[in-house]
Z-matrix of the N, CA and C atoms (Angstrom, degrees):
N
C 1 1.452
C 2 1.530 1 110.89
N 3 1.308 2 115.77 1 -41.51
C 4 1.460 3 121.01 2 179.08
C 5 1.530 4 110.46 3 -64.44
N 6 1.338 5 115.59 4 -38.41
C 7 1.461 6 120.80 5 178.88
C 8 1.520 7 111.03 6 -61.92
N 9 1.340 8 117.02 7 -44.07
C 10 1.466 9 120.19 8 179.70
C 11 1.519 10 111.67 9 -64.93
N 12 1.320 11 116.75 10 -38.62
C 13 1.459 12 120.21 11 177.98
C 14 1.532 13 110.77 12 -63.02
N 15 1.315 14 116.90 13 -44.50
C 16 1.466 15 120.39 14 177.93
C 17 1.522 16 111.74 15 -66.39
N 18 1.322 17 116.73 16 -39.07
C 19 1.461 18 120.89 17 179.43
C 20 1.527 19 111.20 18 -62.84
N 21 1.331 20 116.85 19 -50.13
C 22 1.467 21 119.85 20 -178.10
C 23 1.526 22 112.56 21 -68.95
N 24 1.324 23 117.28 22 -35.69
C 25 1.466 24 118.48 23 176.60
C 26 1.528 25 110.51 24 -68.48
N 27 1.315 26 117.97 25 -34.38
C 28 1.466 27 121.05 26 176.10
C 29 1.515 28 112.39 27 -67.66
N 30 1.322 29 116.08 28 -41.09
C 31 1.467 30 120.04 29 177.96
C 32 1.526 31 110.00 30 -64.27
N 33 1.332 32 116.95 31 -45.56
C 34 1.460 33 120.35 32 179.95
C 35 1.528 34 111.03 33 -63.67
N 36 1.336 35 117.32 34 -43.81
C 37 1.470 36 120.50 35 179.83
C 38 1.528 37 110.65 36 -63.51
N 39 1.312 38 117.60 37 -40.47
C 40 1.464 39 120.42 38 178.30
C 41 1.509 40 112.75 39 -64.88
N 42 1.330 41 116.76 40 -42.62
C 43 1.465 42 120.13 41 177.38
C 44 1.519 43 111.54 42 -66.02
N 45 1.334 44 116.20 43 -38.99
C 46 1.469 45 119.38 44 -179.48
C 47 1.523 46 111.04 45 -67.80
N 48 1.338 47 117.43 46 -38.00
C 49 1.464 48 119.63 47 178.14
C 50 1.521 49 111.59 48 -69.38
N 51 1.328 50 116.79 49 -33.92
C 52 1.467 51 120.46 50 178.69
C 53 1.518 52 111.70 51 -74.56
N 54 1.326 53 115.83 52 -44.84
C 55 1.457 54 122.09 53 -177.06
C 56 1.522 55 109.00 54 -130.42
N 57 1.335 56 118.89 55 86.59
C 58 1.469 57 120.51 56 -176.89
C 59 1.527 58 114.04 57 -63.53
N 60 1.297 59 118.30 58 -22.97
C 61 1.460 60 121.01 59 -179.90
C 62 1.512 61 113.55 60 -83.43
N 63 1.312 62 117.20 61 11.12
C 64 1.458 63 121.83 62 -176.87
C 65 1.525 64 112.83 63 -64.27
N 66 1.307 65 117.97 64 -26.62
C 67 1.464 66 121.32 65 -176.07
C 68 1.528 67 112.78 66 -96.57
N 69 1.321 68 118.81 67 2.87
C 70 1.467 69 122.70 68 -178.66
C 71 1.538 70 108.77 69 -95.71
N 72 1.341 71 117.72 70 123.06
C 73 1.473 72 121.03 71 -176.22
C 74 1.535 73 114.35 72 -60.96
N 75 1.333 74 118.60 73 -32.51
C 76 1.473 75 120.26 74 179.69
C 77 1.528 76 111.05 75 -63.89
N 78 1.323 77 116.94 76 -32.84
C 79 1.461 78 120.02 77 179.11
C 80 1.529 79 111.45 78 -70.09
N 81 1.327 80 117.27 79 -31.95
C 82 1.461 81 119.67 80 175.76
C 83 1.526 82 110.36 81 -68.82
N 84 1.338 83 117.06 82 -32.47
C 85 1.462 84 120.11 83 175.85
C 86 1.528 85 109.91 84 -64.96
N 87 1.337 86 116.42 85 -40.88
C 88 1.461 87 121.57 86 175.51
C 89 1.530 88 110.56 87 -59.76
N 90 1.327 89 116.08 88 -45.33
C 91 1.461 90 121.65 89 179.66
C 92 1.523 91 110.95 90 -59.24
N 93 1.339 92 116.93 91 -46.54
C 94 1.458 93 121.16 92 179.94
C 95 1.520 94 111.63 93 -66.48
N 96 1.345 95 117.50 94 -37.31
C 97 1.463 96 120.98 95 178.67
C 98 1.524 97 111.79 96 -64.55
N 99 1.327 98 116.75 97 -42.69
C 100 1.464 99 119.76 98 179.61
C 101 1.520 100 110.48 99 -64.92
N 102 1.333 101 117.48 100 -41.17
C 103 1.457 102 120.66 101 177.88
C 104 1.525 103 110.62 102 -62.95
N 105 1.327 104 117.53 103 -44.41
C 106 1.468 105 120.88 104 -179.81
C 107 1.523 106 111.48 105 -65.44
N 108 1.338 107 117.27 106 -41.80
C 109 1.464 108 120.06 107 -179.23
C 110 1.523 109 111.90 108 -71.08
N 111 1.324 110 117.42 109 -29.95
C 112 1.460 111 119.10 110 179.21
C 113 1.524 112 110.37 111 -70.57
N 114 1.315 113 117.19 112 -27.53
C 115 1.459 114 119.74 113 175.77
C 116 1.526 115 110.85 114 -69.34
N 117 1.326 116 116.80 115 -28.41
C 118 1.466 117 121.90 116 178.32
C 119 1.527 118 112.08 117 -94.70
N 120 1.332 119 117.63 118 5.24
C 121 1.474 120 124.37 119 -177.52
C 122 1.516 121 112.72 120 64.57
N 123 1.344 122 118.00 121 29.54
C 124 1.462 123 123.04 122 175.02
C 125 1.521 124 107.70 123 -116.56
N 126 1.308 125 117.18 124 79.11
C 127 1.457 126 122.49 125 -177.65
C 128 1.531 127 108.99 126 -78.06
N 129 1.345 128 116.72 127 137.96
C 130 1.458 129 119.94 128 179.92
C 131 1.524 130 111.10 129 -75.33
N 132 1.315 131 115.90 130 155.00
C 133 1.453 132 121.59 131 179.57
C 134 1.524 133 111.28 132 -63.29
N 135 1.315 134 116.37 133 -34.56
C 136 1.462 135 120.88 134 179.27
C 137 1.531 136 110.77 135 -61.12
N 138 1.310 137 117.21 136 -42.42
C 139 1.466 138 120.84 137 179.45
C 140 1.517 139 111.18 138 -70.64
N 141 1.319 140 117.23 139 -36.90
C 142 1.460 141 120.62 140 179.88
C 143 1.529 142 110.99 141 -65.70
N 144 1.332 143 117.07 142 -37.90
C 145 1.465 144 120.58 143 -179.25
C 146 1.526 145 112.44 144 -70.44
N 147 1.318 146 118.44 145 -20.07
C 148 1.459 147 122.10 146 179.41
C 149 1.526 148 112.56 147 -80.28
N 150 1.319 149 116.93 148 -15.38
C 151 1.462 150 120.36 149 -177.57
C 152 1.521 151 109.23 150 -76.31
N 153 1.324 152 115.46 151 128.42
C 154 1.455 153 119.38 152 179.55
C 155 1.528 154 110.38 153 -78.27
N 156 1.321 155 117.68 154 151.81
C 157 1.468 156 120.08 155 178.93
C 158 1.528 157 112.65 156 -61.24
N 159 1.332 158 117.75 157 -33.42
C 160 1.461 159 119.26 158 179.37
C 161 1.531 160 110.95 159 -65.96
N 162 1.328 161 117.17 160 -31.29
C 163 1.466 162 120.13 161 176.74
C 164 1.524 163 110.57 162 -65.65
N 165 1.322 164 116.21 163 -38.94
C 166 1.460 165 119.69 164 -179.96
C 167 1.524 166 111.96 165 -71.62
N 168 1.337 167 116.84 166 -35.18
C 169 1.455 168 120.49 167 -178.02
C 170 1.521 169 112.82 168 -76.73
N 171 1.317 170 117.43 169 -32.77
C 172 1.464 171 121.77 170 -179.43
C 173 1.525 172 108.53 171 -96.66
N 174 1.296 173 117.20 172 104.19
C 175 1.456 174 120.81 173 -178.47
C 176 1.507 175 114.08 174 -75.37
N 177 1.322 176 118.21 175 -20.00
C 178 1.457 177 120.96 176 -174.76
C 179 1.524 178 112.66 177 -82.14
N 180 1.322 179 119.37 178 -8.75
C 181 1.464 180 123.09 179 -173.78
C 182 1.525 181 112.28 180 -93.48
N 183 1.295 182 118.76 181 19.84
C 184 1.464 183 121.64 182 -172.73
C 185 1.522 184 111.96 183 -100.87
N 186 1.304 185 116.43 184 66.49
C 187 1.455 186 119.14 185 174.55
C 188 1.522 187 109.27 186 -93.70
N 189 1.322 188 116.48 187 175.95
C 190 1.464 189 121.08 188 -174.94
C 191 1.527 190 112.30 189 -63.46
N 192 1.326 191 117.35 190 -37.33
C 193 1.469 192 120.95 191 -178.90
C 194 1.528 193 111.64 192 -65.07
N 195 1.319 194 117.59 193 -39.62
C 196 1.462 195 119.42 194 -179.74
C 197 1.522 196 111.22 195 -70.22
N 198 1.320 197 118.12 196 -33.35
C 199 1.463 198 120.83 197 176.56
C 200 1.527 199 110.92 198 -67.43
N 201 1.328 200 117.11 199 -41.10
C 202 1.465 201 120.65 200 177.96
C 203 1.521 202 110.25 201 -65.60
N 204 1.333 203 117.42 202 -38.48
C 205 1.459 204 121.24 203 179.61
C 206 1.519 205 110.89 204 -62.58
N 207 1.303 206 117.92 205 -41.71
C 208 1.464 207 121.26 206 -178.58
C 209 1.526 208 110.68 207 -66.82
N 210 1.318 209 117.71 208 -43.45
C 211 1.461 210 120.52 209 178.96
C 212 1.524 211 110.17 210 -66.78
N 213 1.325 212 117.06 211 -40.12
C 214 1.462 213 120.13 212 179.08
C 215 1.522 214 110.90 213 -66.27
N 216 1.328 215 117.53 214 -38.11
C 217 1.468 216 119.86 215 176.69
C 218 1.517 217 110.87 216 -63.24
N 219 1.321 218 116.92 217 -36.59
C 220 1.465 219 120.48 218 -179.28
C 221 1.529 220 112.12 219 -68.08
N 222 1.314 221 117.51 220 -32.56
C 223 1.466 222 120.39 221 -173.14
C 224 1.521 223 114.23 222 -103.08
N 225 1.302 224 118.78 223 -34.37
C 226 1.454 225 120.89 224 -168.87
C 227 1.524 226 114.33 225 -99.93
N 228 1.300 227 119.24 226 -5.59
C 229 1.476 228 119.66 227 178.61
C 230 1.481 229 110.58 228 -96.39
């Protein structure tokens, strides 16, 4: 039980340090809007500016985790 408490508190602390806006509801609205607009091929300028040039140049690095990281960086930082 103690291990699970330490594990979950460590995960939460790590996510909060990486993305401090994770607990703000307006940022989740931003996250949902970017996901919805990307399905319609209308990506927001904020999300486009978060993409690093190396991501655009390397086509093989586009897995699901990297896409979530870019959207989360756009909304939660």
